[in-house]
NUFI-141869 format. One record per residue (C-alpha): x, y, z; residue number from 0. Coordinates in pm, 1 decimal, m for minus. Each point is the difference from the previous one (the first is absolute). Example, Ala and Ser with C-alpha at 12.3 -4.5 7.8 and 13.67 -1.06 7.14 Angstrom:
// residues 2
@px->1230.0&py->m450.0&pz->780.0&seq->0 .
@px->137.0&py->344.0&pz->m66.0&seq->1 .
This chain:
// residues 243
@px->1807.4&py->1010.1&pz->m2286.3&seq->0 .
@px->m131.2&py->m371.6&pz->m45.6&seq->1 .
@px->282.8&py->m130.1&pz->207.3&seq->2 .
@px->m56.5&py->268.6&pz->267.6&seq->3 .
@px->m383.6&py->m93.1&pz->m5.4&seq->4 .
@px->62.9&py->m392.0&pz->28.6&seq->5 .
@px->255.5&py->65.8&pz->288.7&seq->6 .
@px->m281.1&py->227.6&pz->184.9&seq->7 .
@px->m269.2&py->m260.0&pz->m48.3&seq->8 .
@px->234.3&py->m260.1&pz->132.1&seq->9 .
@px->83.3&py->198.3&pz->304.7&seq->10 .
@px->m357.9&py->56.1&pz->79.4&seq->11 .
@px->m92.7&py->m374.4&pz->m61.4&seq->12 .
@px->281.4&py->m98.2&pz->223.7&seq->13 .
@px->m151.1&py->215.0&pz->283.1&seq->14 .
@px->m331.2&py->m141.2&pz->m60.9&seq->15 .
@px->123.4&py->m348.1&pz->20.5&seq->16 .
@px->187.2&py->65.7&pz->324.7&seq->17 .
@px->m309.2&py->153.1&pz->171.7&seq->18 .
@px->m219.7&py->m295.4&pz->m126.2&seq->19 .
@px->248.8&py->m256.1&pz->138.1&seq->20 .
@px->m1.6&py->171.3&pz->330.5&seq->21 .
@px->m383.4&py->23.3&pz->28.0&seq->22 .
@px->m32.2&py->m364.4&pz->m98.0&seq->23 .
@px->245.0&py->m119.4&pz->267.0&seq->24 .
@px->m194.8&py->208.6&pz->255.7&seq->25 .
@px->m322.3&py->m161.9&pz->m97.1&seq->26 .
@px->160.7&py->m347.6&pz->7.0&seq->27 .
@px->81.2&py->62.7&pz->370.6&seq->28 .
@px->m310.1&py->198.6&pz->96.5&seq->29 .
@px->m282.4&py->m104.5&pz->m248.8&seq->30 .
@px->m216.2&py->310.8&pz->56.6&seq->31 .
@px->282.6&py->243.8&pz->m36.4&seq->32 .
@px->m127.2&py->166.5&pz->m301.6&seq->33 .
@px->m319.9&py->74.8&pz->217.8&seq->34 .
@px->209.5&py->199.5&pz->238.2&seq->35 .
@px->145.6&py->260.8&pz->m255.5&seq->36 .
@px->m157.5&py->356.1&pz->m4.6&seq->37 .
@px->48.3&py->119.5&pz->m372.9&seq->38 .
@px->m12.6&py->374.0&pz->m27.6&seq->39 .
@px->m46.4&py->250.0&pz->m288.8&seq->40 .
@px->m137.8&py->335.7&pz->m118.8&seq->41 .
@px->m200.8&py->55.4&pz->m300.3&seq->42 .
@px->m165.1&py->317.0&pz->m174.6&seq->43 .
@px->m354.8&py->22.8&pz->m53.1&seq->44 .
@px->m96.0&py->262.9&pz->m262.5&seq->45 .
@px->m330.1&py->172.0&pz->15.9&seq->46 .
@px->m47.3&py->m31.0&pz->m371.9&seq->47 .
@px->50.7&py->m375.2&pz->29.7&seq->48 .
@px->346.6&py->13.8&pz->m193.7&seq->49 .
@px->211.6&py->m305.7&pz->116.0&seq->50 .
@px->366.1&py->112.5&pz->82.4&seq->51 .
@px->236.7&py->m270.4&pz->m123.6&seq->52 .
@px->218.7&py->69.5&pz->303.3&seq->53 .
@px->m131.9&py->m286.7&pz->172.2&seq->54 .
@px->13.3&py->m232.1&pz->m291.3&seq->55 .
@px->366.0&py->62.7&pz->m128.5&seq->56 .
@px->58.2&py->m128.1&pz->m345.9&seq->57 .
@px->333.7&py->m30.6&pz->m175.3&seq->58 .
@px->98.6&py->m100.6&pz->m368.4&seq->59 .
@px->233.1&py->99.8&pz->m264.5&seq->60 .
@px->m264.0&py->171.8&pz->m215.0&seq->61 .
@px->m214.6&py->287.1&pz->48.2&seq->62 .
@px->m363.1&py->m88.1&pz->m66.7&seq->63 .
@px->m83.0&py->363.4&pz->m74.8&seq->64 .
@px->m333.3&py->m11.5&pz->172.4&seq->65 .
@px->m150.7&py->334.7&pz->83.9&seq->66 .
@px->m240.6&py->55.3&pz->276.2&seq->67 .
@px->m170.2&py->343.6&pz->m8.5&seq->68 .
@px->m32.8&py->132.2&pz->368.6&seq->69 .
@px->m30.3&py->340.9&pz->169.8&seq->70 .
@px->333.5&py->176.4&pz->52.8&seq->71 .
@px->m54.0&py->m12.4&pz->389.1&seq->72 .
@px->m255.6&py->m254.1&pz->79.6&seq->73 .
@px->m120.4&py->m25.2&pz->355.1&seq->74 .
@px->96.3&py->m324.9&pz->193.4&seq->75 .
@px->24.1&py->m162.1&pz->330.6&seq->76 .
@px->315.2&py->m188.2&pz->120.7&seq->77 .
@px->m106.0&py->m317.9&pz->200.2&seq->78 .
@px->212.9&py->m225.2&pz->209.8&seq->79 .
@px->m95.5&py->m345.5&pz->121.1&seq->80 .
@px->149.7&py->m301.7&pz->174.7&seq->81 .
@px->m139.7&py->m348.4&pz->m104.4&seq->82 .
@px->49.0&py->m330.3&pz->162.7&seq->83 .
@px->m202.1&py->m334.3&pz->48.5&seq->84 .
@px->m144.8&py->152.0&pz->303.9&seq->85 .
@px->m154.5&py->313.9&pz->m153.9&seq->86 .
@px->82.1&py->332.8&pz->m141.3&seq->87 .
@px->145.2&py->291.3&pz->203.7&seq->88 .
@px->m117.1&py->328.5&pz->m158.8&seq->89 .
@px->m84.3&py->174.2&pz->m221.7&seq->90 .
@px->227.4&py->283.3&pz->111.8&seq->91 .
@px->m41.8&py->312.9&pz->m205.6&seq->92 .
@px->269.5&py->257.0&pz->m11.9&seq->93 .
@px->m102.3&py->345.9&pz->97.2&seq->94 .
@px->189.3&py->294.0&pz->119.3&seq->95 .
@px->m70.8&py->188.2&pz->326.5&seq->96 .
@px->m282.4&py->208.5&pz->m170.6&seq->97 .
@px->m185.0&py->m310.4&pz->m109.2&seq->98 .
@px->103.9&py->17.5&pz->m376.8&seq->99 .
@px->80.2&py->m312.1&pz->m182.5&seq->100 .
@px->383.1&py->m24.1&pz->m82.0&seq->101 .
@px->242.4&py->m256.1&pz->m140.9&seq->102 .
@px->241.7&py->m194.7&pz->209.6&seq->103 .
@px->342.8&py->106.4&pz->100.0&seq->104 .
@px->251.9&py->m124.2&pz->272.5&seq->105 .
@px->m145.5&py->225.2&pz->269.9&seq->106 .
@px->m357.5&py->m89.0&pz->m81.0&seq->107 .
@px->85.7&py->m366.5&pz->m14.6&seq->108 .
@px->176.7&py->16.0&pz->345.0&seq->109 .
@px->m297.3&py->180.4&pz->148.6&seq->110 .
@px->m235.2&py->m276.8&pz->m132.4&seq->111 .
@px->205.1&py->m260.0&pz->152.5&seq->112 .
@px->13.8&py->158.6&pz->346.8&seq->113 .
@px->m343.2&py->135.2&pz->19.5&seq->114 .
@px->m213.7&py->m240.5&pz->m179.3&seq->115 .
@px->161.9&py->m342.8&pz->m83.0&seq->116 .
@px->185.6&py->m83.9&pz->311.8&seq->117 .
@px->m306.3&py->111.6&pz->214.9&seq->118 .
@px->m212.2&py->m230.7&pz->m219.4&seq->119 .
@px->240.7&py->m285.0&pz->67.1&seq->120 .
@px->m117.0&py->5.3&pz->377.3&seq->121 .
@px->m276.9&py->m232.3&pz->m110.2&seq->122 .
@px->223.1&py->m262.5&pz->m128.5&seq->123 .
@px->278.5&py->m225.1&pz->130.2&seq->124 .
@px->279.6&py->178.9&pz->m163.0&seq->125 .
@px->268.1&py->m260.8&pz->128.5&seq->126 .
@px->m161.5&py->m234.0&pz->m271.6&seq->127 .
@px->m2.8&py->244.5&pz->m293.4&seq->128 .
@px->256.7&py->90.4&pz->m261.1&seq->129 .
@px->m12.6&py->348.3&pz->m187.7&seq->130 .
@px->54.1&py->60.0&pz->m374.0&seq->131 .
@px->45.4&py->308.7&pz->m189.4&seq->132 .
@px->151.1&py->70.6&pz->m335.3&seq->133 .
@px->299.9&py->210.4&pz->m99.7&seq->134 .
@px->m164.7&py->347.3&pz->m43.5&seq->135 .
@px->207.1&py->271.3&pz->124.1&seq->136 .
@px->m226.0&py->119.1&pz->257.7&seq->137 .
@px->12.1&py->m363.0&pz->159.9&seq->138 .
@px->376.7&py->m69.9&pz->m5.0&seq->139 .
@px->161.8&py->291.7&pz->195.4&seq->140 .
@px->180.8&py->m123.2&pz->307.7&seq->141 .
@px->m236.6&py->191.2&pz->245.6&seq->142 .
@px->m306.9&py->m176.9&pz->m133.6&seq->143 .
@px->179.3&py->m339.1&pz->5.7&seq->144 .
@px->107.7&py->52.0&pz->358.7&seq->145 .
@px->m362.2&py->107.8&pz->89.9&seq->146 .
@px->m137.9&py->m331.1&pz->m144.3&seq->147 .
@px->288.2&py->m200.7&pz->189.9&seq->148 .
@px->m119.1&py->144.6&pz->333.2&seq->149 .
@px->m333.8&py->m195.5&pz->m52.6&seq->150 .
@px->97.6&py->m300.4&pz->m213.7&seq->151 .
@px->358.4&py->m56.0&pz->71.2&seq->152 .
@px->177.2&py->m207.8&pz->m281.7&seq->153 .
@px->m348.7&py->m103.4&pz->m132.0&seq->154 .
@px->32.7&py->235.3&pz->m284.7&seq->155 .
@px->m2.4&py->m27.4&pz->m380.3&seq->156 .
@px->96.4&py->332.4&pz->m136.9&seq->157 .
@px->220.0&py->86.6&pz->m301.6&seq->158 .
@px->376.7&py->m30.3&pz->120.7&seq->159 .
@px->m94.9&py->m180.2&pz->303.9&seq->160 .
@px->119.3&py->m312.1&pz->190.6&seq->161 .
@px->m283.4&py->m177.7&pz->m198.5&seq->162 .
@px->m10.7&py->188.7&pz->m315.6&seq->163 .
@px->m302.0&py->78.2&pz->m203.3&seq->164 .
@px->80.9&py->m57.5&pz->m353.5&seq->165 .
@px->m43.0&py->306.6&pz->m240.3&seq->166 .
@px->m253.7&py->m4.8&pz->m274.2&seq->167 .
@px->m234.6&py->m270.7&pz->172.2&seq->168 .
@px->m339.2&py->146.9&pz->m26.2&seq->169 .
@px->m105.6&py->m361.7&pz->m100.3&seq->170 .
@px->104.6&py->m102.9&pz->359.1&seq->171 .
@px->m196.7&py->282.7&pz->184.9&seq->172 .
@px->m360.7&py->m97.3&pz->91.1&seq->173 .
@px->m87.6&py->368.0&pz->m17.7&seq->174 .
@px->112.5&py->39.9&pz->m347.8&seq->175 .
@px->m118.1&py->m334.7&pz->m132.0&seq->176 .
@px->m336.8&py->19.8&pz->172.2&seq->177 .
@px->m101.7&py->274.7&pz->227.4&seq->178 .
@px->57.7&py->327.1&pz->m209.6&seq->179 .
@px->m157.9&py->m152.6&pz->m290.7&seq->180 .
@px->m298.2&py->m128.5&pz->164.4&seq->181 .
@px->m65.3&py->315.8&pz->194.9&seq->182 .
@px->30.7&py->199.2&pz->m316.4&seq->183 .
@px->m242.8&py->m210.6&pz->m180.3&seq->184 .
@px->m267.6&py->89.0&pz->248.6&seq->185 .
@px->48.6&py->345.4&pz->137.6&seq->186 .
@px->m79.2&py->165.1&pz->m341.0&seq->187 .
@px->m331.6&py->m181.6&pz->m46.0&seq->188 .
@px->m205.5&py->295.9&pz->111.1&seq->189 .
@px->219.7&py->259.6&pz->m170.6&seq->190 .
@px->113.4&py->211.7&pz->294.1&seq->191 .
@px->25.0&py->368.6&pz->m69.7&seq->192 .
@px->198.8&py->108.9&pz->319.7&seq->193 .
@px->300.6&py->m128.9&pz->187.9&seq->194 .
@px->m208.2&py->m44.6&pz->314.3&seq->195 .
@px->m237.5&py->m222.5&pz->m187.5&seq->196 .
@px->304.0&py->m208.5&pz->m157.6&seq->197 .
@px->144.0&py->m24.9&pz->349.0&seq->198 .
@px->m327.1&py->m132.6&pz->138.4&seq->199 .
@px->m16.0&py->m248.5&pz->m276.7&seq->200 .
@px->346.3&py->m112.5&pz->70.9&seq->201 .
@px->m68.8&py->m49.0&pz->375.0&seq->202 .
@px->m314.2&py->m193.8&pz->m64.0&seq->203 .
@px->144.8&py->m232.3&pz->m274.9&seq->204 .
@px->301.7&py->m101.8&pz->218.2&seq->205 .
@px->m214.9&py->m32.5&pz->312.2&seq->206 .
@px->m217.3&py->m246.4&pz->m193.1&seq->207 .
@px->275.0&py->m248.3&pz->m107.3&seq->208 .
@px->m67.2&py->m325.3&pz->170.3&seq->209 .
@px->267.4&py->m205.9&pz->195.5&seq->210 .
@px->m52.8&py->m288.7&pz->m225.7&seq->211 .
@px->105.7&py->213.2&pz->m298.8&seq->212 .
@px->318.6&py->99.7&pz->160.6&seq->213 .
@px->72.3&py->m362.9&pz->96.4&seq->214 .
@px->m23.8&py->m94.3&pz->m372.6&seq->215 .
@px->213.2&py->290.9&pz->m89.6&seq->216 .
@px->298.1&py->m107.0&pz->239.6&seq->217 .
@px->m39.4&py->m358.4&pz->m126.7&seq->218 .
@px->52.4&py->125.4&pz->m338.8&seq->219 .
@px->314.3&py->164.7&pz->120.5&seq->220 .
@px->145.8&py->m346.3&pz->61.3&seq->221 .
@px->m86.0&py->m111.1&pz->m346.4&seq->222 .
@px->177.8&py->299.7&pz->m119.9&seq->223 .
@px->312.5&py->m88.8&pz->177.3&seq->224 .
@px->m14.4&py->m348.2&pz->m160.0&seq->225 .
@px->m34.3&py->164.7&pz->m349.2&seq->226 .
@px->282.5&py->227.1&pz->54.3&seq->227 .
@px->231.0&py->m255.0&pz->142.7&seq->228 .
@px->m73.9&py->m235.0&pz->m299.5&seq->229 .
@px->54.6&py->271.4&pz->m257.1&seq->230 .
@px->325.8&py->98.0&pz->171.3&seq->231 .
@px->m109.7&py->356.9&pz->92.2&seq->232 .
@px->m213.4&py->84.8&pz->m297.8&seq->233 .
@px->m322.1&py->214.1&pz->51.4&seq->234 .
@px->m353.1&py->m122.0&pz->m6.6&seq->235 .
@px->m137.3&py->m28.4&pz->m362.3&seq->236 .
@px->m283.1&py->258.8&pz->92.5&seq->237 .
@px->274.6&py->273.3&pz->22.7&seq->238 .
@px->168.4&py->159.7&pz->m307.9&seq->239 .
@px->316.4&py->189.6&pz->70.1&seq->240 .
@px->136.7&py->302.6&pz->m192.4&seq->241 .
@px->336.0&py->169.6&pz->51.1&seq->242 .
């Protein structure tokens, strides 16, 4: 078991090193390359304020035996955003045809890309931008990748792509290490009692994020590249992993 765990960590660290080396080589050629990447992700916002750890994955050999008392079926919103140095595209909230809040699946993700994300890109010079997404199942199907290729060509950073986004790298995703935590720290301040109130708070908080803050977040990304390269793929110290 220990040998398998060591081999698994080595595999993931190796993937992270390869990605960091690629990114730093790109920045060496184009100094503002890191400012041209659209990082994307989804997160759940629970009406009762419960923080789902799906967007802060943690692995370790021991089970910490921590118990959180929550309702059996808490109400939640599933929110998608894309973040880059130039701003935030979104939030997009996943809803069905009747307007009810739903979670994301492959068909809903494709509809979001087609009906929301690509039209939003008309306000930007897409020829200069790259697009990153993680390895969630709803992201990686060939139909979704081909759809994104129609817009970005080879300027894609997905899981299993030409430029491979390394697994278990929430410490390299600005939405994970900044956006979701920042937004969740504010949207529950007035204790929203309905999903509509929570949605309004999410939209307001994201709209209020200033460009100067995003510039610092993206500059921090380059510091993270330096740390991961120096540590040969290890994760940032602020993140604890459990397996």
